[in-house]
N, C-alpha and C positions, 0 to 999 in steps of 0.2 A: 522559338529557338530549338533546333533539334541537335541530338548527338547520336554517334554510332560508335560502338567499340566492338571488336573482334579479338577473341582470345583463343590461342591454338595450342594444343598439347601434342607433343611429339609422339608418334606410336612406333616408330622405325626409324633408324639412322643407318645410312648406307656409305661408306667411304668411297670416293672416286679417286681415279689414278692421279689426279692433278693436287691432291692434298686437299681438296674441298670435299663436301659431305652432302647427299641429298637425303631429306627428311619427310616421310610420310606424316601428316598432321590431322587431326580433326578439331575443327573450328567451332566455337559457339558464338552466336551473334546476339548483341544486346536487344532486348525487346523482341527477340525470337524464339521459338520452340524448338526449331530444328537446328541439325548440326551439318556441316560439311565437310568432306574430305579434299585434301589439297596435297600438294608437293611445294617443299621448301628447299633452297639452296643455302648452305653455309660455306662462305668462303674465308679463309685466313687472311687478315691484314698482314702485310709484309714487314711492317715495322711495328706492330704492337702485340701483345697477348690478347688479341680480340679476334672476333669473328663478325663479318656482315651477314645478315639475313635478308634473303630476297625470296618473292612468291614466284608463282610460275611464270608470270608476265615480266619476271626480272626487276619488278618494282622493289626498291629497298625498302624494308620495314625499320631496319636500325642496325645498330652495332651492339654487340653485346662482349663484355670483359668476362675474364675468369672470375669465379666466386672466391671470396675470402673465406 
């Protein structure tokens, strides 16, 4: 059985004119020593206090809500 995890940290966040954000991220990869740079998009959900996070290929990573 194999598993793979990626953890990314935001290094810069830029607002876009449509209410979304573009974030520069640095990602670590499970079992690897290298890190990669990437760009992610954060889009506000219309009926919730939450955002979807998508990678450069527009694959959705998930939804995040406001921290309490």
